[in-house]
Biopython code that builds the backbone (N, CA, C, O; Angstrom):
import numpy as np
from Bio.PDB.StructureBuilder import StructureBuilder

atoms = [
    (1, "LEU", "N", (-12.157, -11.229, 54.680)),
    (1, "LEU", "CA", (-13.051, -11.194, 53.532)),
    (1, "LEU", "C", (-12.792, -9.941, 52.683)),
    (1, "LEU", "O", (-12.805, -10.008, 51.454)),
    (2, "SER", "N", (-12.559, -8.805, 53.342)),
    (2, "SER", "CA", (-12.338, -7.575, 52.581)),
    (2, "SER", "C", (-11.050, -7.665, 51.763)),
    (2, "SER", "O", (-10.959, -7.095, 50.675)),
    (3, "LYS", "N", (-10.052, -8.385, 52.293)),
    (3, "LYS", "CA", (-8.809, -8.556, 51.545)),
    (3, "LYS", "C", (-9.087, -9.352, 50.264)),
    (3, "LYS", "O", (-8.544, -9.027, 49.209)),
    (4, "SER", "N", (-9.907, -10.366, 50.344)),
    (4, "SER", "CA", (-10.248, -11.175, 49.171)),
    (4, "SER", "C", (-11.011, -10.351, 48.143)),
    (4, "SER", "O", (-10.795, -10.499, 46.941)),
    (5, "VAL", "N", (-11.906, -9.481, 48.613)),
    (5, "VAL", "CA", (-12.675, -8.626, 47.716)),
    (5, "VAL", "C", (-11.737, -7.661, 46.992)),
    (5, "VAL", "O", (-11.889, -7.435, 45.791)),
    (6, "VAL", "N", (-10.780, -7.098, 47.702)),
    (6, "VAL", "CA", (-9.820, -6.176, 47.099)),
    (6, "VAL", "C", (-8.973, -6.917, 46.067)),
    (6, "VAL", "O", (-8.736, -6.416, 44.967)),
    (7, "GLU", "N", (-8.517, -8.122, 46.437)),
    (7, "GLU", "CA", (-7.710, -8.906, 45.500)),
    (7, "GLU", "C", (-8.520, -9.278, 44.257)),
    (7, "GLU", "O", (-8.013, -9.226, 43.136)),
    (8, "LEU", "N", (-9.783, -9.653, 44.469)),
    (8, "LEU", "CA", (-10.647, -9.996, 43.350)),
    (8, "LEU", "C", (-10.868, -8.783, 42.450)),
    (8, "LEU", "O", (-10.852, -8.896, 41.225)),
    (9, "SER", "N", (-11.073, -7.633, 43.066)),
    (9, "SER", "CA", (-11.273, -6.403, 42.302)),
    (9, "SER", "C", (-10.024, -6.067, 41.486)),
    (9, "SER", "O", (-10.112, -5.702, 40.314)),
    (10, "ALA", "N", (-8.864, -6.197, 42.124)),
    (10, "ALA", "CA", (-7.603, -5.923, 41.429)),
    (10, "ALA", "C", (-7.395, -6.917, 40.289)),
    (10, "ALA", "O", (-6.939, -6.543, 39.209)),
    (11, "ALA", "N", (-7.729, -8.175, 40.530)),
    (11, "ALA", "CA", (-7.571, -9.196, 39.492)),
    (11, "ALA", "C", (-8.504, -8.915, 38.317)),
    (11, "ALA", "O", (-8.117, -9.079, 37.160)),
    (12, "ARG", "N", (-9.724, -8.493, 38.611)),
    (12, "ARG", "CA", (-10.675, -8.162, 37.540)),
    (12, "ARG", "C", (-10.171, -6.974, 36.725)),
    (12, "ARG", "O", (-10.244, -6.974, 35.496)),
    (13, "GLU", "N", (-9.661, -5.963, 37.424)),
    (13, "GLU", "CA", (-9.148, -4.779, 36.729)),
    (13, "GLU", "C", (-7.967, -5.146, 35.839)),
    (13, "GLU", "O", (-7.866, -4.693, 34.699)),
    (14, "GLN", "N", (-7.077, -5.973, 36.378)),
    (14, "GLN", "CA", (-5.912, -6.396, 35.602)),
    (14, "GLN", "C", (-6.345, -7.216, 34.379)),
    (14, "GLN", "O", (-5.794, -7.048, 33.291)),
    (15, "ALA", "N", (-7.315, -8.086, 34.558)),
    (15, "ALA", "CA", (-7.805, -8.897, 33.440)),
    (15, "ALA", "C", (-8.449, -8.014, 32.380)),
    (15, "ALA", "O", (-8.278, -8.248, 31.184)),
    (16, "ALA", "N", (-9.187, -7.003, 32.817)),
    (16, "ALA", "CA", (-9.832, -6.091, 31.867)),
    (16, "ALA", "C", (-8.781, -5.322, 31.076)),
    (16, "ALA", "O", (-8.913, -5.139, 29.866)),
    (17, "GLN", "N", (-7.735, -4.872, 31.771)),
    (17, "GLN", "CA", (-6.678, -4.127, 31.085)),
    (17, "GLN", "C", (-5.913, -5.012, 30.108)),
    (17, "GLN", "O", (-5.627, -4.604, 28.983)),
    (18, "SER", "N", (-5.586, -6.221, 30.543)),
    (18, "SER", "CA", (-4.841, -7.098, 29.638)),
    (18, "SER", "C", (-5.722, -7.502, 28.459)),
    (18, "SER", "O", (-5.225, -7.682, 27.347)),
    (19, "GLY", "N", (-7.018, -7.646, 28.693)),
    (19, "GLY", "CA", (-7.942, -7.934, 27.591)),
    (19, "GLY", "C", (-7.981, -6.783, 26.607)),
    (19, "GLY", "O", (-8.012, -6.993, 25.394)),
    (20, "ALA", "N", (-7.979, -5.560, 27.132)),
    (20, "ALA", "CA", (-7.976, -4.380, 26.261)),
    (20, "ALA", "C", (-6.672, -4.309, 25.473)),
    (20, "ALA", "O", (-6.673, -3.967, 24.291)),
    (21, "HIS", "N", (-5.563, -4.632, 26.130)),
    (21, "HIS", "CA", (-4.273, -4.622, 25.432)),
    (21, "HIS", "C", (-4.248, -5.677, 24.326)),
    (21, "HIS", "O", (-3.737, -5.440, 23.231)),
    (22, "LEU", "N", (-4.810, -6.845, 24.637)),
    (22, "LEU", "CA", (-4.855, -7.898, 23.621)),
    (22, "LEU", "C", (-5.726, -7.482, 22.444)),
    (22, "LEU", "O", (-5.377, -7.729, 21.290)),
    (23, "LYS", "N", (-6.858, -6.852, 22.738)),
    (23, "LYS", "CA", (-7.753, -6.404, 21.671)),
    (23, "LYS", "C", (-7.059, -5.332, 20.826)),
    (23, "LYS", "O", (-7.158, -5.346, 19.599)),
    (24, "TYR", "N", (-6.360, -4.408, 21.482)),
    (24, "TYR", "CA", (-5.626, -3.362, 20.766)),
    (24, "TYR", "C", (-4.556, -3.992, 19.871)),
    (24, "TYR", "O", (-4.400, -3.609, 18.711)),
    (25, "ALA", "N", (-3.827, -4.954, 20.418)),
    (25, "ALA", "CA", (-2.780, -5.619, 19.639)),
    (25, "ALA", "C", (-3.387, -6.362, 18.451)),
    (25, "ALA", "O", (-2.823, -6.359, 17.356)),
    (26, "GLU", "N", (-4.530, -6.994, 18.670)),
    (26, "GLU", "CA", (-5.196, -7.710, 17.582)),
    (26, "GLU", "C", (-5.627, -6.745, 16.480)),
    (26, "GLU", "O", (-5.414, -7.011, 15.297)),
    (27, "LEU", "N", (-6.230, -5.627, 16.872)),
    (27, "LEU", "CA", (-6.681, -4.646, 15.883)),
    (27, "LEU", "C", (-5.500, -4.020, 15.151)),
    (27, "LEU", "O", (-5.557, -3.804, 13.941)),
    (28, "THR", "N", (-4.438, -3.733, 15.884)),
    (28, "THR", "CA", (-3.241, -3.168, 15.263)),
    (28, "THR", "C", (-2.661, -4.149, 14.249)),
    (28, "THR", "O", (-2.252, -3.760, 13.155)),
    (29, "GLY", "N", (-2.632, -5.415, 14.624)),
    (29, "GLY", "CA", (-2.145, -6.440, 13.699)),
    (29, "GLY", "C", (-3.000, -6.527, 12.453)),
    (29, "GLY", "O", (-2.485, -6.680, 11.346)),
    (30, "ARG", "N", (-4.304, -6.431, 12.632)),
    (30, "ARG", "CA", (-5.206, -6.480, 11.476)),
    (30, "ARG", "C", (-4.983, -5.285, 10.559)),
    (30, "ARG", "O", (-4.990, -5.427, 9.336)),
    (31, "ILE", "N", (-4.785, -4.108, 11.146)),
    (31, "ILE", "CA", (-4.548, -2.903, 10.341)),
    (31, "ILE", "C", (-3.258, -3.060, 9.536)),
    (31, "ILE", "O", (-3.222, -2.737, 8.349)),
    (32, "GLU", "N", (-2.204, -3.555, 10.180)),
    (32, "GLU", "CA", (-0.937, -3.754, 9.475)),
    (32, "GLU", "C", (-1.092, -4.778, 8.356)),
    (32, "GLU", "O", (-0.522, -4.619, 7.276)),
    (33, "THR", "N", (-1.861, -5.823, 8.619)),
    (33, "THR", "CA", (-2.103, -6.835, 7.584)),
    (33, "THR", "C", (-2.831, -6.217, 6.400)),
    (33, "THR", "O", (-2.481, -6.479, 5.249)),
    (34, "MET", "N", (-3.842, -5.398, 6.675)),
    (34, "MET", "CA", (-4.589, -4.761, 5.589)),
    (34, "MET", "C", (-3.693, -3.804, 4.799)),
    (34, "MET", "O", (-3.801, -3.728, 3.576)),
    (35, "ARG", "N", (-2.820, -3.082, 5.481)),
    (35, "ARG", "CA", (-1.890, -2.191, 4.773)),
    (35, "ARG", "C", (-0.985, -2.986, 3.842)),
    (35, "ARG", "O", (-0.719, -2.572, 2.714)),
    (36, "THR", "N", (-0.516, -4.130, 4.325)),
    (36, "THR", "CA", (0.342, -4.983, 3.507)),
    (36, "THR", "C", (-0.409, -5.489, 2.285)),
    (36, "THR", "O", (0.123, -5.485, 1.175)),
    (37, "VAL", "N", (-1.649, -5.924, 2.493)),
    (37, "VAL", "CA", (-2.460, -6.437, 1.384)),
    (37, "VAL", "C", (-2.727, -5.334, 0.366)),
    (37, "VAL", "O", (-2.615, -5.563, -0.839)),
    (38, "ILE", "N", (-3.079, -4.143, 0.839)),
    (38, "ILE", "CA", (-3.358, -3.019, -0.061)),
    (38, "ILE", "C", (-2.107, -2.662, -0.863)),
    (38, "ILE", "O", (-2.186, -2.432, -2.069)),
    (39, "SER", "N", (-0.964, -2.616, -0.197)),
    (39, "SER", "CA", (0.289, -2.307, -0.886)),
    (39, "SER", "C", (0.587, -3.356, -1.957)),
    (39, "SER", "O", (1.008, -3.019, -3.064)),
    (40, "PHE", "N", (0.371, -4.617, -1.624)),
    (40, "PHE", "CA", (0.605, -5.704, -2.573)),
    (40, "PHE", "C", (-0.303, -5.569, -3.790)),
    (40, "PHE", "O", (0.146, -5.721, -4.926)),
    (41, "VAL", "N", (-1.576, -5.286, -3.550)),
    (41, "VAL", "CA", (-2.538, -5.138, -4.650)),
    (41, "VAL", "C", (-2.163, -3.943, -5.527)),
    (41, "VAL", "O", (-2.264, -4.017, -6.752)),
    (42, "GLN", "N", (-1.732, -2.845, -4.908)),
    (42, "GLN", "CA", (-1.323, -1.672, -5.683)),
    (42, "GLN", "C", (-0.113, -1.988, -6.558)),
    (42, "GLN", "O", (-0.045, -1.557, -7.709)),
    (43, "GLN", "N", (0.839, -2.739, -6.012)),
    (43, "GLN", "CA", (2.023, -3.096, -6.792)),
    (43, "GLN", "C", (1.654, -3.973, -7.981)),
    (43, "GLN", "O", (2.195, -3.805, -9.074)),
    (44, "ILE", "N", (0.737, -4.902, -7.770)),
    (44, "ILE", "CA", (0.292, -5.765, -8.869)),
    (44, "ILE", "C", (-0.423, -4.934, -9.930)),
    (44, "ILE", "O", (-0.209, -5.127, -11.127)),
    (45, "ALA", "N", (-1.278, -4.004, -9.483)),
    (45, "ALA", "CA", (-2.016, -3.167, -10.433)),
    (45, "ALA", "C", (-1.049, -2.320, -11.260)),
    (45, "ALA", "O", (-1.230, -2.171, -12.468)),
    (46, "GLN", "N", (-0.034, -1.775, -10.618)),
    (46, "GLN", "CA", (0.945, -0.960, -11.346)),
    (46, "GLN", "C", (1.757, -1.811, -12.314)),
    (46, "GLN", "O", (2.084, -1.369, -13.415)),
    (47, "ALA", "N", (2.079, -3.024, -11.904)),
    (47, "ALA", "CA", (2.866, -3.903, -12.766)),
    (47, "ALA", "C", (2.064, -4.337, -13.990)),
    (47, "ALA", "O", (2.640, -4.595, -15.047)),
    (48, "ASN", "N", (0.752, -4.419, -13.856)),
    (48, "ASN", "CA", (-0.091, -4.870, -14.961)),
    (48, "ASN", "C", (-0.508, -3.748, -15.899)),
    (48, "ASN", "O", (-1.094, -4.010, -16.950)),
    (49, "GLN", "N", (-0.216, -2.499, -15.536)),
    (49, "GLN", "CA", (-0.555, -1.386, -16.416)),
    (49, "GLN", "C", (0.438, -1.352, -17.569)),
    (49, "GLN", "O", (1.637, -1.537, -17.361)),
    (50, "PRO", "N", (-0.050, -1.115, -18.786)),
    (50, "PRO", "CA", (0.889, -1.005, -19.906)),
    (50, "PRO", "C", (1.753, 0.239, -19.724)),
    (50, "PRO", "O", (1.261, 1.312, -19.376)),
    (51, "GLN", "N", (3.020, 0.074, -19.961)),
    (51, "GLN", "CA", (3.943, 1.194, -19.806)),
    (51, "GLN", "C", (3.924, 2.031, -21.077)),
    (51, "GLN", "O", (4.071, 1.511, -22.183)),
    (52, "ALA", "N", (3.741, 3.327, -20.902)),
    (52, "ALA", "CA", (3.712, 4.241, -22.050)),
    (52, "ALA", "C", (5.142, 4.444, -22.545)),
    (52, "ALA", "O", (6.030, 4.825, -21.783)),
    (53, "ASP", "N", (5.341, 4.188, -23.808)),
    (53, "ASP", "CA", (6.650, 4.403, -24.415)),
    (53, "ASP", "C", (6.716, 5.857, -24.869)),
    (53, "ASP", "O", (5.875, 6.309, -25.646)),
    (54, "LYS", "N", (7.697, 6.574, -24.393)),
    (54, "LYS", "CA", (7.786, 8.013, -24.680)),
    (54, "LYS", "C", (8.321, 8.301, -26.077)),
    (54, "LYS", "O", (8.080, 9.384, -26.611)),
    (55, "SER", "N", (9.034, 7.370, -26.677)),
    (55, "SER", "CA", (9.588, 7.646, -28.005)),
    (55, "SER", "C", (8.520, 7.416, -29.069)),
    (55, "SER", "O", (7.706, 6.500, -28.946)),
    (56, "PRO", "N", (8.521, 8.245, -30.112)),
    (56, "PRO", "CA", (7.518, 8.073, -31.176)),
    (56, "PRO", "C", (7.801, 6.797, -31.965)),
    (56, "PRO", "O", (8.938, 6.326, -32.003)),
    (57, "PRO", "N", (6.788, 6.250, -32.582)),
    (57, "PRO", "CA", (7.000, 5.050, -33.406)),
    (57, "PRO", "C", (7.999, 5.335, -34.519)),
    (57, "PRO", "O", (8.117, 6.481, -34.952)),
    (58, "PRO", "N", (8.719, 4.326, -34.993)),
    (58, "PRO", "CA", (9.747, 4.553, -36.028)),
    (58, "PRO", "C", (9.189, 5.171, -37.305)),
    (58, "PRO", "O", (9.889, 5.938, -37.967)),
    (59, "GLU", "N", (7.949, 4.857, -37.665)),
    (59, "GLU", "CA", (7.376, 5.426, -38.889)),
    (59, "GLU", "C", (7.294, 6.946, -38.791)),
    (59, "GLU", "O", (7.602, 7.654, -39.750)),
    (60, "ILE", "N", (6.882, 7.437, -37.645)),
    (60, "ILE", "CA", (6.753, 8.888, -37.473)),
    (60, "ILE", "C", (8.126, 9.545, -37.517)),
    (60, "ILE", "O", (8.281, 10.609, -38.116)),
    (61, "GLU", "N", (9.120, 8.927, -36.893)),
    (61, "GLU", "CA", (10.467, 9.488, -36.928)),
    (61, "GLU", "C", (10.965, 9.578, -38.374)),
    (61, "GLU", "O", (11.577, 10.574, -38.761)),
    (62, "ARG", "N", (10.703, 8.541, -39.164)),
    (62, "ARG", "CA", (11.144, 8.522, -40.561)),
    (62, "ARG", "C", (10.453, 9.623, -41.359)),
    (62, "ARG", "O", (11.096, 10.300, -42.162)),
    (63, "ILE", "N", (9.151, 9.808, -41.148)),
    (63, "ILE", "CA", (8.391, 10.832, -41.876)),
    (63, "ILE", "C", (8.915, 12.220, -41.531)),
    (63, "ILE", "O", (9.116, 13.050, -42.417)),
    (64, "VAL", "N", (9.135, 12.468, -40.250)),
    (64, "VAL", "CA", (9.635, 13.776, -39.821)),
    (64, "VAL", "C", (11.022, 14.013, -40.401)),
    (64, "VAL", "O", (11.321, 15.116, -40.858)),
    (65, "LYS", "N", (11.863, 13.000, -40.387)),
    (65, "LYS", "CA", (13.214, 13.139, -40.936)),
    (65, "LYS", "C", (13.153, 13.420, -42.439)),
    (65, "LYS", "O", (13.888, 14.272, -42.938)),
    (66, "ASP", "N", (12.284, 12.714, -43.163)),
    (66, "ASP", "CA", (12.128, 12.948, -44.602)),
    (66, "ASP", "C", (11.653, 14.371, -44.877)),
    (66, "ASP", "O", (12.131, 15.012, -45.812)),
    (67, "ASP", "N", (10.711, 14.873, -44.067)),
    (67, "ASP", "CA", (10.226, 16.249, -44.237)),
    (67, "ASP", "C", (11.352, 17.246, -44.015)),
    (67, "ASP", "O", (11.470, 18.224, -44.753)),
    (68, "ASP", "N", (12.181, 17.006, -43.003)),
    (68, "ASP", "CA", (13.303, 17.904, -42.734)),
    (68, "ASP", "C", (14.298, 17.889, -43.893)),
    (68, "ASP", "O", (14.823, 18.933, -44.278)),
    (69, "ASP", "N", (14.552, 16.717, -44.441)),
    (69, "ASP", "CA", (15.484, 16.608, -45.569)),
    (69, "ASP", "C", (14.952, 17.356, -46.791)),
    (69, "ASP", "O", (15.722, 17.997, -47.507)),
    (70, "GLN", "N", (13.652, 17.281, -47.032)),
    (70, "GLN", "CA", (13.052, 17.963, -48.180)),
    (70, "GLN", "C", (13.131, 19.474, -48.007)),
    (70, "GLN", "O", (13.355, 20.197, -48.978)),
    (71, "GLU", "N", (12.947, 19.959, -46.771)),
    (71, "GLU", "CA", (13.021, 21.403, -46.531)),
    (71, "GLU", "C", (14.444, 21.903, -46.751)),
    (71, "GLU", "O", (14.646, 22.992, -47.288)),
    (72, "GLU", "N", (15.430, 21.111, -46.335)),
    (72, "GLU", "CA", (16.816, 21.518, -46.518)),
    (72, "GLU", "C", (17.190, 21.530, -48.004)),
    (72, "GLU", "O", (17.993, 22.359, -48.431)),
    (73, "ALA", "N", (16.622, 20.630, -48.783)),
    (73, "ALA", "CA", (16.926, 20.551, -50.212)),
    (73, "ALA", "C", (16.312, 21.718, -50.981)),
    (73, "ALA", "O", (16.798, 22.062, -52.058)),
    (74, "SER", "N", (15.270, 22.324, -50.460)),
    (74, "SER", "CA", (14.587, 23.409, -51.176)),
    (74, "SER", "C", (15.344, 24.695, -51.137)),
    (74, "SER", "O", (14.893, 25.695, -51.696)),
]
sb = StructureBuilder()
sb.init_structure("model")
sb.init_model(0)
sb.init_chain("A")
sb.init_seg("    ")
for serial, (resi, resn, name, xyz) in enumerate(atoms, 1):
    if name == "N":
        sb.init_residue(resn, " ", resi, " ")
    sb.init_atom(name, np.array(xyz, "f"), 0.0, 1.0, " ", f" {name:<3s}", serial, name[0])
structure = sb.get_structure()
């Protein structure tokens, strides 16, 4: 009888450990999934942002060029 109790105790301990490992694996998987989703959402948000054009509009370039030409002529 004592051998059966020891085996039962060992089986319970093993089941508890494997259950904990499964729970850890499940939580780890969920965390990785959330990281993937967050990264995807960030990429979409960045893609939808209007890109700032660093060059001035052509009208401003023309005005500045005309001003420079007038200064040189003076």
